[in-house]
C-alpha positions in Angstrom: 8.4 -20.5 13.4 10.0 -17.5 11.6 11.2 -19.8 8.8 7.6 -21.3 8.4 6.2 -17.8 8.0 8.9 -16.8 5.5 10.3 -14.1 7.7 13.9 -15.2 7.8 14.8 -13.6 4.5 16.1 -10.1 5.1 15.2 -8.8 1.6 11.7 -7.9 2.4 9.9 -4.6 2.4 6.8 -3.3 4.1 4.9 -0.5 2.5 2.0 1.4 4.0 -0.1 3.8 1.9 -3.1 5.9 2.5 -5.3 6.0 -0.6 -8.8 7.1 -1.6 -11.4 4.4 -1.6 -12.3 5.0 -5.2 -8.6 4.1 -6.2 -8.3 0.8 -4.3 -9.4 -1.5 -7.1 -7.1 0.1 -9.6 -4.2 0.0 -7.2 -4.7 -3.6 -6.2 -4.9 -4.7 -9.8 -1.7 -2.8 -10.6 0.1 -4.5 -7.8 -1.2 -7.9 -8.9 0.1 -7.2 -12.4 3.4 -6.1 -11.1 4.0 -9.2 -9.0 3.0 -11.5 -11.9 5.5 -9.7 -14.2 8.5 -10.1 -11.8 10.4 -13.4 -11.7 9.6 -15.0 -8.3 7.5 -11.9 -7.5 5.5 -12.3 -4.4 3.5 -10.0 -2.1 0.5 -9.4 0.0 -1.7 -6.3 -0.5 -4.9 -5.5 1.3 -7.0 -2.5 2.3 -8.4 -1.4 5.6 -11.0 1.4 5.6 -10.7 4.5 7.8 -14.1 5.4 9.2 -13.0 8.3 11.4 -10.8 10.5 9.2 -12.2 14.0 9.2 -11.7 16.1 6.1 -9.3 16.5 3.3 -6.6 18.1 5.4 -6.3 14.9 7.5 -6.2 12.8 4.4 -3.5 15.0 2.9 -1.4 14.7 6.1 -1.7 10.9 6.2 -0.9 10.5 2.5 1.9 13.2 2.6 0.0 14.9 -0.2 1.7 18.3 -0.3 0.4 21.1 -2.3 3.0 23.1 -4.2 2.3 26.8 -4.8 4.0 28.8 -7.5 
């Protein structure tokens, strides 16, 4: 079963990101372009909306968006 799903290769990576909804189309197009440009490039990308995130501070925490003060 693992072989059928392509999960036996140990050279895989899983990346989770929290992004703003207005950026999703640009980011998905960029990922698509990147996979097309890499020899044997393959990948799966999808978005899942958050409906219960409250405020910018929660978004900043989830996206590890740190403000730097000078």
